[in-house]
N, C-alpha and C positions, 0 to 999 in steps of 0.2 A: 504492500498500499503506500508505498512512496513516491512523492513527486521526481516528474523528470529534471532532471540536472540541468541548470542553466545560470551563464554566466551574468552578473550583473554589474555594469560599467558606475563608477561610483566618483563623486567624488568628494576630499576632504579641506574644507578651508576652516583655517585655523581664523578665531574672532578676536579682533585686538580691542582693547578698552574695557574688560571683564573684569569683574573683581578675582576670579579662579581661571585658569589656563581654558579654553573651551575652543568644540571646533562642532562644525554644521556639518552632517552626512547627508549628502546629495546624491540622487540619480540624476544625469546631466539632462535638460531639458524637460523636465518632467515635476517631479518636487524634492522637498527637503523631506527625510524620513527620522531623524534625528538629530539631538544634539549631545555633545560630552563635555563635561564639565571635570575636570581634575578636582576633590575636593580629600583632604585627608589621607593624600598617597594612594586613594582608589580615585578608580573612573565611574561617574555614574552617568547613563546613559539614559535620556527621556525619549519616548515616541514620540513624533508629532503629531500623528493622527489620534492617539487615545491615553498620551502623557501616560503611559506604563514607565518605571522606573527599573533599570535593568545594573548591576553593579560587578565590577570587572577589578579584574590588578593590573591591565595593561591595555593600552590605548587601542592594539590591534585586537583582542581579544573583546575590545568594548565594542569595536565595530562590527566584528564578527557578529558578535550578539544582539543588535541592532538591523543587520541583515536578514539574519536566520530570523528573528521575530518578522519582520517587513513579507519574508517570503510565505511566512504562515500563517501570518495574522491580515496581512493590511494588504496584500496584493489582490 
């Protein structure tokens, strides 16, 4: 019961002027899928559509979590 594998192109844009280091994850020419903030040594990813929060230890795993969430719940 798995879905067909598909590559999703993304952009990771660092946001300047924020209290915490922040990145916006965007699917080019479509929409933003989430925002990642580094808070107290952890990365907090917030989904754009449903505002669900996911925590990770690295930026890369946080990006992967957002992509997985998007593919499973929002696509």
